[in-house]
N, C-alpha and C positions, 0 to 999 in steps of 0.2 A: 896745851898748845901743840905738843908733839903729835897728839892724835889727829888734830886738824891738818897738820902738815902731811902726815902719812896718808890721810884720806885724799888730800889734793894730789899727791904724787901717784897714788893708786888710780885715781880717776883720770889723771893725765895719761898714764900708761894704757889704760883701757881705751881711752879716746884714740890714742895713737895706733893701737892695734886694730881697732875697728875701722878707722879711716884707711889704714894700709890694706886691710883685707877687702875693703869695698872696691878698690881700684885694681886689685890683683887679677890678672897677670899684666895689666897695662900700667905698671908703675911709672913708666917713663912719662906718662901724661898726667902725673899727680899734681894737683894744685891744693894748697892749703885751704881749709874751710873758711878762713877769714876773708877770702876773696870770693867765696861762693862755691868752693870745691871744684872738682873736675868738670862739672857741667858748665860753669861760667868761666873756666880757665881761658878758653880761646878768645874771650872778650878782652883779655889783657895782653895778648900777643900782637905784635905789629909786624906782619910779613915774615913770621918765623914758623918753621915747621916743628911740630912736636915730635913726630916719629919719622925718622929717616930710613925706615926699612928694617929696624932692629927686630921687629916682630914678623918678618916675612916668612919665617919657618911655619908659623901657625896656619896661614891660608894654604900653603903648599901641602902640609900634612892633611888638611881638610879635603883638598882636591884629590889626593891619593886615595882617601877612604871611599870616595864616591865612585 
């Protein structure tokens, strides 16, 4: 029974790690896979902004490189 528990814990940790890396570096807009993940997240928001400019540095750095 302990082996099954350890397998479930390891699988859950791998799932968490994979889902976190999938949305990196946009972790602010992370939505759990139970509602469809980040692609379906905006369907569950009502008039709310996901990102209020916290990632503004990224486009600015991109423009400086060009």
